[in-house]
LOZADREN-835514 format. One record per residue (C-alpha): residue number from 1; residue in three letters; x, z negated, y. Coordinates in steps of 0.5 Angstrom, whole numbers, padded with zeros to 4 digits, m for minus. Layout:
<sites>
> NUM	ALA	X	Z	Y
...
</sites>
This chain:
<sites>
> 1	MET	0250	m0197	0094
> 2	THR	0250	m0204	0092
> 3	SER	0256	m0208	0092
> 4	GLU	0259	m0210	0086
> 5	ILE	0258	m0218	0088
> 6	GLU	0251	m0217	0089
> 7	MET	0250	m0213	0083
> 8	SER	0254	m0218	0079
> 9	GLN	0249	m0223	0080
> 10	ALA	0244	m0219	0077
> 11	PRO	0238	m0224	0078
> 12	VAL	0233	m0224	0073
> 13	LEU	0227	m0219	0073
> 14	PRO	0221	m0222	0076
> 15	LYS	0215	m0222	0072
> 16	GLY	0211	m0217	0076
> 17	GLU	0217	m0212	0076
> 18	ARG	0218	m0214	0068
> 19	ARG	0211	m0212	0067
> 20	HIS	0212	m0206	0071
> 21	THR	0218	m0204	0067
> 22	VAL	0214	m0205	0061
> 23	SER	0208	m0201	0063
> 24	ARG	0212	m0195	0065
> 25	LEU	0216	m0195	0058
> 26	VAL	0210	m0195	0054
> 27	ARG	0207	m0189	0058
> 28	TYR	0213	m0185	0056
> 29	LEU	0212	m0188	0048
> 30	LEU	0205	m0186	0049
> 31	ALA	0206	m0179	0051
> 32	SER	0203	m0177	0044
> 33	PRO	0197	m0181	0043
> 34	TRP	0195	m0178	0037
> 35	ARG	0202	m0180	0034
> 36	ALA	0202	m0187	0036
> 37	VAL	0195	m0188	0033
> 38	LEU	0197	m0185	0027
> 39	MET	0203	m0190	0027
> 40	ILE	0199	m0196	0028
> 41	LEU	0194	m0194	0022
> 42	ALA	0200	m0193	0018
> 43	GLY	0203	m0199	0019
> 44	MET	0196	m0203	0018
> 45	ALA	0195	m0199	0011
> 46	ALA	0202	m0201	0009
> 47	VAL	0201	m0208	0011
> 48	ALA	0195	m0209	0008
> 49	LEU	0198	m0206	0001
> 50	ILE	0204	m0211	0002
> 51	ALA	0199	m0217	0003
> 52	ILE	0195	m0216	m0003
> 53	GLY	0201	m0216	m0007
> 54	PRO	0203	m0223	m0008
> 55	LYS	0195	m0225	m0010
> 56	ILE	0196	m0220	m0015
> 57	MET	0202	m0223	m0017
> 58	GLY	0199	m0229	m0017
> 59	GLN	0194	m0227	m0023
> 60	ALA	0200	m0225	m0027
> 61	THR	0203	m0232	m0026
> 62	ASN	0196	m0235	m0028
> 63	VAL	0196	m0230	m0034
> 64	LEU	0203	m0232	m0037
> 65	PHE	0202	m0240	m0035
> 66	GLU	0195	m0240	m0039
> 67	GLY	0198	m0237	m0045
> 68	VAL	0203	m0242	m0045
> 69	LEU	0198	m0247	m0044
> 70	GLY	0194	m0245	m0050
> 71	THR	0200	m0245	m0054
> 72	MET	0202	m0252	m0052
> 73	LEU	0195	m0255	m0054
> 74	VAL	0196	m0252	m0061
> 75	LYS	0203	m0256	m0061
> 76	MET	0199	m0262	m0059
> 77	GLY	0194	m0262	m0064
> 78	VAL	0188	m0258	m0061
> 79	LYS	0185	m0253	m0066
> 80	PRO	0185	m0246	m0064
> 81	GLY	0179	m0244	m0061
> 82	THR	0177	m0251	m0059
> 83	PRO	0172	m0250	m0052
> 84	LYS	0176	m0251	m0046
> 85	GLU	0171	m0257	m0044
> 86	VAL	0172	m0260	m0051
> 87	VAL	0180	m0260	m0049
> 88	VAL	0178	m0263	m0042
> 89	SER	0174	m0269	m0044
> 90	HIS	0179	m0270	m0050
> 91	LEU	0185	m0271	m0045
> 92	GLU	0181	m0275	m0040
> 93	SER	0179	m0280	m0045
> 94	ARG	0187	m0280	m0046
> 95	GLY	0188	m0282	m0039
> 96	GLU	0191	m0275	m0038
> 97	ASP	0186	m0274	m0032
> 98	LYS	0191	m0269	m0028
> 99	PHE	0193	m0265	m0034
> 100	ALA	0185	m0264	m0035
> 101	GLN	0184	m0262	m0028
> 102	MET	0189	m0257	m0029
> 103	ILE	0186	m0254	m0035
> 104	ALA	0179	m0254	m0032
> 105	SER	0182	m0250	m0026
> 106	MET	0185	m0245	m0031
> 107	ASP	0182	m0240	m0036
> 108	VAL	0186	m0243	m0042
> 109	GLN	0184	m0241	m0049
> 110	VAL	0187	m0246	m0054
> 111	GLY	0191	m0242	m0059
> 112	VAL	0191	m0235	m0056
> 113	GLY	0198	m0234	m0053
> 114	ILE	0200	m0229	m0047
> 115	ASP	0195	m0223	m0046
> 116	TRP	0200	m0218	m0046
> 117	ASN	0196	m0212	m0044
> 118	ARG	0192	m0216	m0038
> 119	LEU	0199	m0218	m0036
> 120	ALA	0202	m0210	m0036
> 121	ALA	0196	m0208	m0033
> 122	ILE	0197	m0213	m0027
> 123	LEU	0204	m0211	m0027
> 124	ILE	0203	m0203	m0027
> 125	PHE	0197	m0204	m0021
> 126	VAL	0202	m0208	m0017
> 127	THR	0208	m0203	m0018
> 128	CYS	0203	m0198	m0015
> 129	VAL	0201	m0202	m0009
> 130	TYR	0208	m0203	m0007
> 131	VAL	0210	m0196	m0008
> 132	VAL	0204	m0193	m0004
> 133	SER	0206	m0198	0001
> 134	ILE	0213	m0196	0001
> 135	LEU	0210	m0189	0002
> 136	VAL	0206	m0191	0008
> 137	ARG	0211	m0194	0011
> 138	LEU	0216	m0188	0011
> 139	VAL	0210	m0184	0014
> 140	GLN	0210	m0190	0020
> 141	ASN	0217	m0190	0021
> 142	PHE	0217	m0182	0021
> 143	LEU	0212	m0182	0027
> 144	MET	0216	m0188	0030
> 145	THR	0222	m0184	0030
> 146	ARG	0219	m0178	0033
> 147	LEU	0215	m0183	0039
> 148	VAL	0222	m0186	0041
> 149	SER	0226	m0179	0040
> 150	ASP	0221	m0176	0045
> 151	ALA	0221	m0181	0050
> 152	VAL	0228	m0181	0050
> 153	TYR	0228	m0174	0050
> 154	THR	0224	m0174	0056
> 155	MET	0228	m0179	0060
> 156	ARG	0234	m0175	0059
> 157	ARG	0230	m0169	0061
> 158	GLN	0228	m0172	0068
> 159	ILE	0235	m0175	0069
> 160	GLU	0238	m0168	0069
> 161	GLU	0232	m0165	0073
> 162	LYS	0233	m0171	0078
> 163	MET	0240	m0170	0079
> 164	ASP	0238	m0163	0082
> 165	ARG	0234	m0166	0087
> 166	LEU	0238	m0172	0089
> 167	PRO	0241	m0171	0096
> 168	LEU	0249	m0170	0096
> 169	GLU	0249	m0177	0100
> 170	TYR	0247	m0180	0093
> 171	PHE	0253	m0178	0090
> 172	ASP	0257	m0179	0096
> 173	ARG	0256	m0186	0096
> 174	THR	0255	m0188	0088
> 175	PRO	0261	m0188	0084
> 176	ARG	0261	m0182	0078
> 177	GLY	0262	m0187	0073
> 178	GLU	0256	m0191	0075
> 179	VAL	0252	m0185	0075
> 180	MET	0255	m0183	0068
> 181	SER	0253	m0190	0065
> 182	ARG	0246	m0190	0067
> 183	THR	0245	m0183	0064
> 184	THR	0249	m0184	0058
> 185	ASN	0250	m0192	0056
> 186	ASP	0243	m0194	0058
> 187	ILE	0239	m0188	0055
> 188	ASP	0243	m0190	0048
> 189	ASN	0242	m0197	0049
> 190	ILE	0234	m0196	0050
> 191	SER	0234	m0191	0044
> 192	GLY	0237	m0196	0039
> 193	ASN	0233	m0202	0041
> 194	LEU	0227	m0198	0041
> 195	GLN	0228	m0195	0034
> 196	GLU	0229	m0203	0032
> 197	ILE	0224	m0206	0036
> 198	LEU	0218	m0200	0034
> 199	GLY	0220	m0200	0027
> 200	GLU	0219	m0207	0026
> 201	LEU	0214	m0210	0032
> 202	LEU	0208	m0207	0029
> 203	PHE	0210	m0208	0022
> 204	SER	0212	m0215	0024
> 205	VAL	0205	m0217	0027
> 206	PHE	0201	m0214	0022
> 207	SER	0205	m0217	0017
> 208	LEU	0204	m0224	0020
> 209	ILE	0196	m0223	0021
> 210	GLY	0195	m0220	0014
> 211	ALA	0199	m0226	0011
> 212	PHE	0195	m0231	0015
> 213	ILE	0188	m0228	0013
> 214	MET	0191	m0228	0005
> 215	MET	0193	m0235	0006
> 216	LEU	0187	m0238	0009
> 217	THR	0183	m0235	0003
> 218	ILE	0188	m0239	m0002
> 219	SER	0188	m0246	0002
> 220	PRO	0186	m0247	0009
> 221	LEU	0190	m0254	0009
> 222	LEU	0196	m0251	0007
> 223	THR	0195	m0245	0012
> 224	LEU	0195	m0250	0018
> 225	ILE	0201	m0254	0015
> 226	ALA	0205	m0247	0015
> 227	PHE	0203	m0245	0022
> 228	VAL	0203	m0251	0025
> 229	ILE	0211	m0250	0026
> 230	ILE	0209	m0243	0030
> 231	PRO	0208	m0246	0037
> 232	VAL	0215	m0250	0036
> 233	MET	0219	m0244	0034
> 234	ALA	0215	m0240	0040
> 235	LEU	0218	m0245	0045
> 236	CYS	0225	m0245	0042
> 237	ALA	0225	m0237	0042
> 238	GLY	0222	m0237	0049
> 239	ILE	0228	m0242	0052
> 240	ILE	0233	m0237	0048
> 241	LEU	0230	m0231	0051
> 242	LYS	0230	m0234	0058
> 243	LYS	0237	m0235	0058
> 244	THR	0239	m0228	0055
> 245	GLN	0235	m0223	0059
> 246	PRO	0240	m0224	0065
> 247	GLN	0246	m0224	0061
> 248	PHE	0244	m0217	0058
> 249	THR	0242	m0215	0066
> 250	ARG	0249	m0217	0067
> 251	GLN	0252	m0213	0061
> 252	TRP	0250	m0206	0063
> 253	ILE	0251	m0207	0070
> 254	GLN	0259	m0209	0068
> 255	THR	0259	m0203	0064
> 256	GLY	0257	m0199	0069
> 257	HIS	0263	m0202	0073
> 258	VAL	0268	m0201	0068
> 259	ASN	0266	m0194	0067
> 260	SER	0267	m0193	0074
> 261	HIS	0274	m0196	0074
> 262	VAL	0276	m0192	0068
> 263	GLU	0273	m0185	0071
> 264	GLU	0277	m0186	0077
> 265	MET	0283	m0188	0074
> 266	PHE	0283	m0182	0069
> 267	SER	0282	m0177	0074
> 268	GLY	0287	m0180	0079
> 269	HIS	0292	m0182	0074
> 270	MET	0298	m0178	0077
> 271	VAL	0297	m0181	0084
> 272	VAL	0297	m0188	0080
> 273	ARG	0303	m0187	0077
> 274	ALA	0306	m0183	0083
> 275	PHE	0305	m0189	0087
> 276	GLY	0307	m0194	0082
> 277	HIS	0300	m0198	0082
> 278	GLN	0299	m0198	0074
> 279	GLU	0300	m0206	0074
> 280	ALA	0295	m0206	0080
> 281	ALA	0290	m0201	0076
> 282	GLU	0291	m0205	0070
> 283	ALA	0289	m0212	0073
> 284	GLU	0283	m0209	0076
> 285	PHE	0281	m0206	0069
> 286	GLU	0283	m0213	0066
> 287	GLU	0278	m0217	0071
> 288	LYS	0272	m0212	0070
> 289	ASN	0273	m0212	0063
> 290	ARG	0273	m0220	0063
> 291	GLU	0267	m0220	0067
> 292	LEU	0264	m0215	0062
> 293	TYR	0266	m0219	0056
> 294	GLN	0263	m0225	0059
> 295	ALA	0257	m0222	0060
> 296	SER	0257	m0219	0053
> 297	PHE	0259	m0225	0050
> 298	LYS	0253	m0229	0053
> 299	ALA	0248	m0224	0051
> 300	SER	0250	m0224	0044
> 301	PHE	0251	m0231	0043
> 302	PHE	0244	m0233	0046
> 303	SER	0241	m0227	0042
> 304	ALA	0244	m0229	0036
> 305	LEU	0241	m0236	0036
> 306	VAL	0234	m0233	0034
> 307	THR	0236	m0232	0027
> 308	PRO	0238	m0239	0025
> 309	MET	0233	m0242	0029
> 310	SER	0227	m0238	0026
> 311	THR	0231	m0239	0019
> 312	PHE	0231	m0246	0020
> 313	PHE	0224	m0247	0022
> 314	GLY	0222	m0242	0016
> 315	ASN	0225	m0246	0011
> 316	LEU	0222	m0253	0013
> 317	SER	0215	m0250	0013
> 318	PHE	0217	m0247	0006
> 319	VAL	0219	m0254	0003
> 320	VAL	0213	m0257	0006
> 321	VAL	0208	m0252	0003
> 322	VAL	0212	m0253	m0004
> 323	ILE	0211	m0260	m0004
> 324	VAL	0204	m0261	m0001
> 325	GLY	0202	m0255	m0006
> 326	GLY	0205	m0258	m0012
> 327	VAL	0201	m0264	m0011
> 328	HIS	0195	m0260	m0011
> 329	VAL	0197	m0256	m0017
> 330	LEU	0198	m0262	m0021
> 331	SER	0191	m0265	m0018
> 332	GLY	0188	m0259	m0021
> 333	THR	0185	m0256	m0014
> 334	MET	0190	m0250	m0014
> 335	THR	0193	m0246	m0019
> 336	LEU	0200	m0245	m0020
> 337	GLY	0199	m0237	m0019
> 338	GLY	0195	m0239	m0013
> 339	LEU	0201	m0243	m0010
> 340	GLN	0206	m0238	m0012
> 341	ALA	0202	m0233	m0008
> 342	PHE	0202	m0238	m0002
> 343	THR	0209	m0239	m0002
> 344	GLN	0210	m0232	m0002
> 345	TYR	0206	m0231	0004
> 346	THR	0209	m0237	0007
> 347	ARG	0216	m0232	0007
> 348	GLN	0212	m0226	0009
> 349	ALA	0209	m0230	0015
> 350	SER	0216	m0234	0017
> 351	GLN	0220	m0227	0017
> 352	PRO	0216	m0223	0022
> 353	ILE	0216	m0229	0026
> 354	GLY	0224	m0229	0026
> 355	GLN	0224	m0222	0027
> 356	LEU	0219	m0222	0033
> 357	ALA	0224	m0227	0036
> 358	SER	0230	m0223	0035
> 359	MET	0226	m0217	0038
> 360	GLY	0225	m0221	0044
> 361	THR	0233	m0221	0045
> 362	MET	0233	m0213	0044
> 363	LEU	0227	m0212	0048
> 364	GLN	0231	m0216	0054
> 365	SER	0237	m0211	0053
> 366	ALA	0232	m0205	0053
> 367	LEU	0229	m0207	0059
> 368	ALA	0235	m0208	0063
> 369	SER	0237	m0201	0061
> 370	CYS	0230	m0199	0063
> 371	LYS	0231	m0202	0070
> 372	ARG	0237	m0198	0071
> 373	VAL	0235	m0192	0069
> 374	PHE	0228	m0192	0073
> 375	GLU	0232	m0194	0079
> 376	PHE	0236	m0188	0078
> 377	LEU	0229	m0184	0077
> 378	ASP	0226	m0187	0083
> 379	GLU	0232	m0185	0088
> 380	PRO	0230	m0182	0094
> 381	GLU	0230	m0174	0093
> 382	GLU	0232	m0168	0098
> 383	ARG	0226	m0166	0103
> 384	PRO	0222	m0162	0098
> 385	ASP	0222	m0154	0099
> 386	PRO	0216	m0151	0103
> 387	ASP	0210	m0150	0099
> 388	ARG	0210	m0143	0102
> 389	PRO	0217	m0142	0103
> 390	ASP	0220	m0136	0107
> 391	TYR	0224	m0131	0104
> 392	LEU	0231	m0128	0107
> 393	GLY	0232	m0121	0108
> 394	LYS	0228	m0115	0110
> 395	ASP	0221	m0115	0107
> 396	GLY	0224	m0119	0102
> 397	SER	0229	m0114	0099
> 398	GLY	0234	m0120	0098
> 399	HIS	0239	m0117	0103
> 400	ILE	0241	m0120	0109
> 401	ASP	0245	m0118	0115
> 402	GLY	0248	m0125	0116
> 403	LEU	0246	m0127	0123
> 404	VAL	0247	m0134	0123
> 405	ARG	0245	m0139	0129
> 406	PHE	0246	m0146	0130
> 407	ASP	0241	m0148	0136
> 408	HIS	0242	m0155	0139
> 409	VAL	0243	m0158	0132
> 410	ARG	0243	m0166	0132
> 411	PHE	0246	m0169	0125
> 412	SER	0249	m0176	0123
> 413	TYR	0250	m0179	0116
> 414	LYS	0249	m0186	0119
> 415	PRO	0244	m0187	0125
> 416	GLU	0248	m0192	0128
> 417	GLU	0254	m0187	0128
> 418	PRO	0252	m0180	0131
> 419	LEU	0257	m0174	0129
> 420	ILE	0253	m0168	0132
> 421	THR	0249	m0169	0138
> 422	ASP	0248	m0162	0141
> 423	LEU	0251	m0156	0137
> 424	THR	0250	m0149	0139
> 425	ILE	0254	m0143	0136
> 426	GLU	0252	m0136	0133
> 427	ALA	0256	m0132	0128
> 428	LYS	0254	m0125	0128
> 429	PRO	0253	m0120	0122
> 430	GLY	0260	m0119	0119
> 431	GLN	0264	m0123	0123
> 432	THR	0269	m0128	0121
> 433	ILE	0268	m0135	0124
> 434	ALA	0274	m0140	0123
> 435	ILE	0273	m0147	0124
> 436	VAL	0279	m0151	0126
> 437	GLY	0280	m0158	0128
> 438	PRO	0283	m0165	0126
> 439	THR	0281	m0169	0120
> 440	GLY	0274	m0172	0121
> 441	ALA	0272	m0167	0126
> 442	GLY	0266	m0165	0122
> 443	LYS	0268	m0158	0120
> 444	THR	0266	m0159	0113
> 445	THR	0259	m0162	0115
> 446	LEU	0257	m0155	0119
> 447	VAL	0258	m0152	0112
> 448	ASN	0254	m0157	0109
> 449	LEU	0248	m0156	0114
> 450	LEU	0249	m0149	0113
> 451	MET	0248	m0150	0105
> 452	ARG	0242	m0155	0106
> 453	PHE	0246	m0160	0102
> 454	TYR	0244	m0164	0108
> 455	ASP	0238	m0163	0113
> 456	ILE	0239	m0164	0120
> 457	GLN	0235	m0169	0125
> 458	SER	0233	m0164	0130
> 459	GLY	0235	m0157	0133
> 460	SER	0235	m0151	0128
> 461	ILE	0239	m0147	0124
> 462	THR	0237	m0140	0123
> 463	ILE	0239	m0134	0119
> 464	ASP	0237	m0127	0121
> 465	GLY	0232	m0131	0125
> 466	VAL	0229	m0135	0119
> 467	ASP	0229	m0142	0120
> 468	ILE	0233	m0144	0113
> 469	SER	0229	m0151	0113
> 470	LYS	0223	m0146	0111
> 471	VAL	0227	m0143	0106
> 472	SER	0227	m0146	0099
> 473	ARG	0234	m0148	0097
> 474	LYS	0235	m0144	0091
> 475	GLU	0233	m0138	0095
> 476	LEU	0238	m0140	0101
> 477	ARG	0244	m0141	0097
> 478	SER	0243	m0135	0093
> 479	HIS	0246	m0131	0099
> 480	PHE	0252	m0135	0099
> 481	GLY	0259	m0135	0096
> 482	MET	0263	m0141	0096
> 483	VAL	0271	m0143	0095
> 484	LEU	0273	m0150	0096
> 485	GLN	0279	m0154	0096
> 486	ASP	0278	m0157	0090
> 487	THR	0278	m0153	0084
> 488	TRP	0273	m0153	0079
> 489	LEU	0273	m0150	0072
> 490	PHE	0268	m0152	0066
> 491	ASP	0269	m0152	0059
> 492	GLY	0268	m0145	0057
> 493	THR	0272	m0138	0057
> 494	VAL	0275	m0135	0062
> 495	ARG	0270	m0129	0063
> 496	ASP	0264	m0135	0063
> 497	ASN	0268	m0138	0069
> 498	LEU	0269	m0132	0073
> 499	LEU	0262	m0130	0072
> 500	TYR	0259	m0137	0074
> 501	GLY	0257	m0135	0081
> 502	LEU	0253	m0129	0079
> 503	ASN	0245	m0130	0080
> 504	GLU	0241	m0132	0074
> 505	GLY	0240	m0126	0069
> 506	THR	0245	m0122	0073
> 507	THR	0251	m0119	0069
> 508	ILE	0256	m0114	0071
> 509	PRO	0260	m0109	0066
> 510	ASP	0267	m0111	0064
> 511	VAL	0270	m0106	0068
> 512	GLN	0268	m0109	0075
> 513	MET	0270	m0116	0073
> 514	ILE	0277	m0113	0071
> 515	GLU	0277	m0110	0078
> 516	GLY	0275	m0116	0082
> 517	ALA	0280	m0120	0078
> 518	LYS	0286	m0115	0080
> 519	ALA	0283	m0115	0087
> 520	THR	0284	m0123	0087
> 521	HIS	0291	m0122	0083
> 522	VAL	0288	m0126	0077
> 523	ASP	0288	m0121	0072
> 524	GLU	0296	m0121	0071
> 525	PHE	0296	m0128	0069
> 526	ILE	0290	m0128	0065
> 527	ARG	0293	m0123	0061
> 528	LYS	0298	m0127	0059
> 529	LEU	0293	m0132	0056
> 530	PRO	0293	m0133	0048
> 531	ASP	0286	m0129	0048
> 532	GLY	0286	m0126	0055
> 533	TYR	0279	m0126	0058
> 534	ASN	0276	m0130	0052
> 535	THR	0281	m0136	0052
> 536	VAL	0277	m0142	0052
> 537	LEU	0279	m0147	0058
> 538	THR	0278	m0154	0058
> 539	GLU	0275	m0158	0064
> 540	ASP	0282	m0160	0066
> 541	SER	0285	m0153	0065
> 542	SER	0292	m0155	0063
> 543	GLU	0294	m0148	0061
> 544	LEU	0293	m0146	0068
> 545	SER	0297	m0148	0075
> 546	GLN	0293	m0151	0081
> 547	GLY	0294	m0144	0084
> 548	GLU	0292	m0140	0078
> 549	ARG	0286	m0145	0078
> 550	GLN	0285	m0143	0086
> 551	LEU	0285	m0136	0085
> 552	MET	0280	m0136	0079
> 553	THR	0275	m0140	0084
> 554	ILE	0276	m0134	0089
> 555	CYS	0275	m0129	0084
> 556	ARG	0269	m0132	0082
> 557	ALA	0266	m0132	0089
> 558	PHE	0269	m0125	0090
> 559	LEU	0265	m0122	0083
> 560	SER	0258	m0126	0086
> 561	ASP	0258	m0121	0092
> 562	PRO	0255	m0126	0097
> 563	ASP	0252	m0124	0103
> 564	ILE	0255	m0130	0107
> 565	LEU	0262	m0133	0105
> 566	ILE	0265	m0140	0106
> 567	LEU	0272	m0141	0105
> 568	ASP	0274	m0149	0105
> 569	GLU	0281	m0149	0105
> 570	ALA	0281	m0144	0100
> 571	THR	0289	m0142	0100
> 572	SER	0291	m0149	0100
> 573	SER	0294	m0150	0093
> 574	VAL	0297	m0143	0093
> 575	ASP	0304	m0141	0095
> 576	THR	0306	m0137	0101
> 577	ARG	0307	m0131	0097
> 578	THR	0301	m0131	0093
> 579	GLU	0297	m0133	0100
> 580	LEU	0299	m0127	0103
> 581	LEU	0296	m0123	0097
> 582	VAL	0290	m0127	0097
> 583	GLN	0289	m0126	0104
> 584	GLN	0289	m0119	0103
> 585	ALA	0284	m0120	0098
> 586	MET	0280	m0124	0102
> 587	ASN	0280	m0119	0108
> 588	THR	0277	m0114	0103
> 589	LEU	0272	m0119	0101
> 590	ARG	0270	m0121	0108
> 591	ALA	0269	m0114	0110
> 592	GLY	0262	m0113	0112
> 593	ARG	0259	m0120	0111
> 594	THR	0259	m0126	0115
> 595	SER	0264	m0131	0113
> 596	PHE	0266	m0138	0115
> 597	VAL	0273	m0140	0114
> 598	ILE	0275	m0148	0115
> 599	ALA	0283	m0148	0115
> 600	HIS	0288	m0153	0117
> 601	ARG	0294	m0147	0116
> 602	LEU	0292	m0144	0123
> 603	SER	0297	m0138	0121
> 604	THR	0291	m0136	0116
> 605	ILE	0286	m0135	0121
> 606	ARG	0289	m0131	0126
> 607	ASP	0285	m0125	0125
> 608	ALA	0278	m0129	0125
> 609	ASP	0273	m0125	0130
> 610	LEU	0271	m0132	0133
> 611	ILE	0275	m0139	0132
> 612	LEU	0271	m0145	0133
> 613	VAL	0275	m0152	0135
> 614	VAL	0271	m0158	0133
> 615	ASN	0272	m0165	0135
> 616	HIS	0267	m0171	0134
> 617	GLY	0262	m0166	0132
> 618	SER	0262	m0162	0138
> 619	VAL	0265	m0155	0139
> 620	VAL	0270	m0156	0144
> 621	GLU	0273	m0149	0145
> 622	GLN	0272	m0142	0142
> 623	GLY	0275	m0135	0142
> 624	THR	0280	m0131	0139
> 625	HIS	0287	m0133	0137
> 626	ALA	0290	m0130	0143
> 627	GLN	0284	m0132	0148
> 628	LEU	0285	m0140	0145
> 629	LEU	0293	m0139	0146
> 630	GLU	0292	m0137	0153
> 631	ARG	0288	m0142	0155
> 632	GLY	0293	m0147	0152
> 633	GLY	0288	m0152	0150
> 634	ALA	0287	m0156	0144
> 635	TYR	0288	m0150	0139
> 636	ALA	0294	m0148	0143
> 637	SER	0296	m0155	0142
> 638	LEU	0295	m0155	0134
> 639	TYR	0298	m0148	0133
> 640	ASN	0304	m0150	0137
> 641	SER	0305	m0156	0133
> 642	GLN	0304	m0153	0126
> 643	PHE	0309	m0147	0129
> 644	THR	0314	m0152	0131
> 645	GLU	0314	m0156	0124
> 646	GLY	0315	m0149	0121
> 647	ASN	0321	m0148	0125
> 648	GLU	0324	m0154	0123
> 649	GLU	0323	m0154	0116
> 650	SER	0326	m0147	0116
</sites>
C-alpha cells in the first residue's frame, strides 16, 4: 500500500490520466444513450425558449415607451395624429437631432397612448414561453438525475462485486477505513458533484450560445464589447483551477487517512484505554485531522475565488454595455427595448460563464474521487476460476470423502521472503489433523491455501484427487465449515446468524436448528435473551459475552454440516468448563468428516488422529500425541512448557 507520506504529496493528475478519468466517467453516464440524447434536446429547447424571452420583453418595453413618447409629444404642442415624419422634421429644425433620431427609430403615434391590448398579449405570450421553458427544464433535470443515479448505482454495484473478486492480500495490506472511504465518501462526492455539474453544465453552455446569438441579432458591436472580457475570465479561472485540483486530491486522500484512524481506534478502543494511549491516539488524530483541514481549506478557498471573480467581470461587462448602449439609444441607432433586451442577455451570458468556472472546481473534486474509485476497481483480482471447472464429489453428487493432500507445495506472501518451500502432507477421510507450532510458523497459511484465499506458487493441493485450482472457489468453499479465533456476528436476529453458514437457498427446520444449538451449548443462553432466537443482535453484540459469541460461531459451523471442518483456535475465548462442553460438541461435529484444527492449547488436540508440528512453513514433526511425546522433540517441548505453566498457575 502506498505510504501516507507518498499519498499526502498527491501530485496533480497528468493531462493524459485526467483525460482517461473523464472519458471513463463519461462512459458511465452514457450507459443509456437515448436518455442522454433526450436530456440534451430538452436542455436545448429550454435554453431556446429562455433566449427569446428578453427580446419579447424588449418589445413590451418599446410598446410602453412609444405610448409614453406619443403622450409626451402632445404635451409639447404637437397635434394628435401628426405623421411621425413631420414630427421628426420639426424636431430637427429645432436642433433636437438626437430626440428626432430616437422618434424616427420607433413606432410612435402622436396622441395615442400605451396600447394596453398589445402589451397584454406580449406579456401573456412571454409568460407562456417561460412556463414551457420551466417544464422542459424539469424534464431535463429528471433525465439528468436518472443518468447520475444510474451511473453511481453501477459504480456501487461494481465495487461490491469487486470486493468479492479481490484477493485476501489486498485487505491484508489496505486499512479498512481507506477501503470504506473510497467506497462511501468518494462515491457520495462523485454523486453530489455530478448532480451539480450535469444539472447546470449543458444549460450553461446552451445559455451562453443562445445569448450570444440573440446579442448578435441586436448589436454586433455591443456583443464584441461584452464578450471581449471572456478570455480574461477564462485565464483567471484556469489559474484558479490549476491551484484547486491538487488540493481536492489531497482532501480526499486525507479523508481516507482520518477514516482509517477512526475505524482503527474505534475497533480497538478497549486496548487503547487499557494501555493509556488515549493522548497518543488523540495526538495522531489531531495531526491527521489538521492535514485534512489544511487540504479542505485550500480546496474550498481557491474554489470560492471563482464566484467573486466571475461576478466582478460580469458586472464590468454590464456597466460597459449599458454606457455604450445608452449612447446608441440616444443617437437613435438602438431602441430602448433593444438595450433592455441586450442587458438581459449580458446577464444571461455572464452568469453561465461564472457557473462554468465554478463547475470546474466541482469537476476537479469529482475527478479526484473518481481516480480513487477507479484505482480500487483496477486492483489486481484473484486468479479467475477455470472456464470449465471440475466438481468435487462423486459424479457431481456434492458429497466428498475428504481426502486432502498437499503435494510439494511452495508458497510465499512476498517473493523475497520464502515461507513454504516443499510441503507434502496427507489427511485421510474422517481424520482430525491438528496443526501446532510457534506464532508465525505458517499454521493459518495452510488453511488459507486450502480455502484458496491465496493461490500456491507451485505444487498442488487436491481433495479426493481433484486439484482445487481447477475447481471454482464457490464450489470449493461450499464444502468447508470454518470457526475462527475472531468471532463475527452481523446485524440481524440470532436465527439469521446461526443459519448464515447454510448454502444459498438451503433451509432447515427450527427443530434441527434447536438441536444443533443444544449440542453446542448455545440454546441455554439464547433462551435467556429478550426474544430468544428472534432477538436482534448488533454488530458488536454487546448483549453477549465473548465466549457466547464464540459458541454461536461454532453452532453456525455445526448447522452448516460441512464435509471438511476448519477450527482456528475455536475455543480460545471460552472458559475451561465451557471448553470441555464445546470439545464434546466438536467431537460430535468432527465425526465422519475431515477436520483441521489449529490450536495453541495442546490439551485440546490430544485425541487428534495426526498432529503436524509446523515451523518456518515446513512440517518438522508429525504423529499422534503419544508418539510425539515419546520422541521428545519440538512438540514435547511445547507440550511440557504448557503443562509446567499450568501446574505453576494452579
